[in-house]
C-alpha positions, 0 to 999 in steps of 0.5 A, a space after each residue: 500499500 502506497 503511501 499517499 493511500 495510507 495518508 488518506 486513510 488517515 485523514 478520512 479517519 480524522 474526519 468525525 461521523 454522525 447522524 446529521 452527517 449521515 442524514 445528509 448523505 443520503 439527502 443528496 442520494 450520496 449513499 443508498 437507504 441500506 447505506 443509511 441504515 447500516 450508518 446509524 446502527 453503528 453510530 448509534 446501536 441498539 444497545 446504546 442505551 445500556 453504555 448512557 444507563 451506565 454512565 448516568 447511574 455512575 454519575 448518580 452514584 458519585 453524588 450520591 456518595 458526596 453527597 452522603 460524606 457531606 450528611 454525615 458531618 451535618 448532622 453528626 457534627 457536635 460529635 467529631 473531634 475538629 481534627 478528625 473531621 478535617 483529617 478525614 475530609 483531607 484523606 478523600 481529596 488525597 484518595 481522590 487525587 491519588 486515584 486520579 493520578 495512578 490511574 490516568 486522565 481522560 478514564 471515566 473513573 478518573 473523571 468521577 475523581 477528579 470532579 469529587 477531589 474539586 468538591 471535597 475542596 468545598 466541603 474541607 473549607 466549610 468546615 473549616 470555617 465552621 470549626 474556627 469560625 472565620 466570621 468571612 462572607 460565604 462569597 470569600 469561600 467560594 472564591 478561594 473554592 475556585 482559586 485552590 482549585 483551577 489548576 486542579 482544573 486545567 490539568 484534570 482536563 474533565 468535563 464534569 470537572 469543568 463543570 463543577 468548577 464552572 458551578 463555583 465559580 458563579 455561585 462566586 459572582 452571584 453571592 459577591 453581588 449579593 452580600 457586597 453591594 445594594 440591591 437597585 439596578 446597577 446591583 442586577 445589570 452588573 450580576 447579569 454582566 459578571 455572570 454572562 461574561 462569566 459563561 460567554 468565556 467560558 462558551 468561547 473556550 469551550 467551542 474554540 478548543 473543541 473544534 482543535 481536536 480536544 476530546 474532553 470538550 465535544 461532549 454536546 452536553 458542554 455546550 447546553 450547560 455553559 449556553 443555556 445558564 447564558 441565555 438566562 443571564 441576556 434574559 433576565 437582565 432584559 427584563 430588569 432593565 425594561 423594569 426600570 424603564 429609565 434612569 440609564 447608566 453606564 452600567 445599564 447603556 453597557 448591558 443594552 449593547 451587550 444583550 442584541 449582540 450575546 443573541 445574534 452572536 450565538 445566533 450566528 454561530 449555531 446558525 453557520 460554523 457550528 450548526 445546532 438546531 436546540 442551541 437555535 431554538 433557546 437563542 429564538 426563545 430567549 428573543 421572543 421572551 424579550 421582545 415579548 415583554 418589551 412590548 407589554 411594557 411599551 403597551 402599559 406607557 411604561 408603567 405597572 397598569 393594563 387593561 383587557 385591550 392590551 392583554 388581547 393585542 399581547 396574545 395575538 402579538 405573542 402567537 404572532 411571534 412565537 409563530 414567527 419564529 418556529 417557521 425560521 426554526 423550521 427554514 433554517 431546519 430543512 437548509 441545513 438538511 441540505 447544506 453541503 
């Protein structure tokens, strides 16, 4: 076999094939219906549910074990000596880290152990804070938790570990705003803009690294794990701004720019470079909610009162708005199916 043929086979092996690619080949008439069925069977075998069930049970089992550890300390707090509390948690952290080191990165057990180590660091900090009564705010605990586990998270290369770390970072942002800033318009704008920045940067990093072949980031659930909170923060920010409707400062003006940019960027990315109809549906739903609420505020003349005519117009407008979104998603879906 010549070197050129070997190189060509290597290039073909590097091409990722999924259900969408097979359906596209079948729609263009490049493969027969029988070949399509065989390919789909190989990609998604009938017994694949067993694999997903095993992963789900493993994840649920790990979560229950960690919950059991937390509840054990909570219910037996007064009976356990302080050093024993910290020593047991430290031993569990060491055992989780050793499991990863011995088995190596990239294994399913190693991913669970790495995520458990990150979680147990938070338990250790919480127990230490209760024992020594440091008096620190809750946000400092989460900030220390995120800071101490960042290097381990980078080293682990595990989607589950990253998910735990992102969740801790998000709680850090929320608690910092809740405990240090007054609850006003700037508070809502700043908190949601901070969350949008966190999840936006994480989502951008995920898509960039996944496109470069980082295998542990290619799991589709990681996209939704980052994209849905990003859209939720965007919608919450838009509603908070529409509630005020005037007296905007620099934070609010920046938010008014960030909201359409975020929605437009996600719509463009998941329409062209990275086609994903489910994410497009989430973006369309978010845009519809914002537009619907904005129309209501406009019809109510910026106040909180509304008459029967306003609700009638809102009902018609809501049906038209969501019908237009569904029509756009259907048209986009057809274009994605025939995309070369």
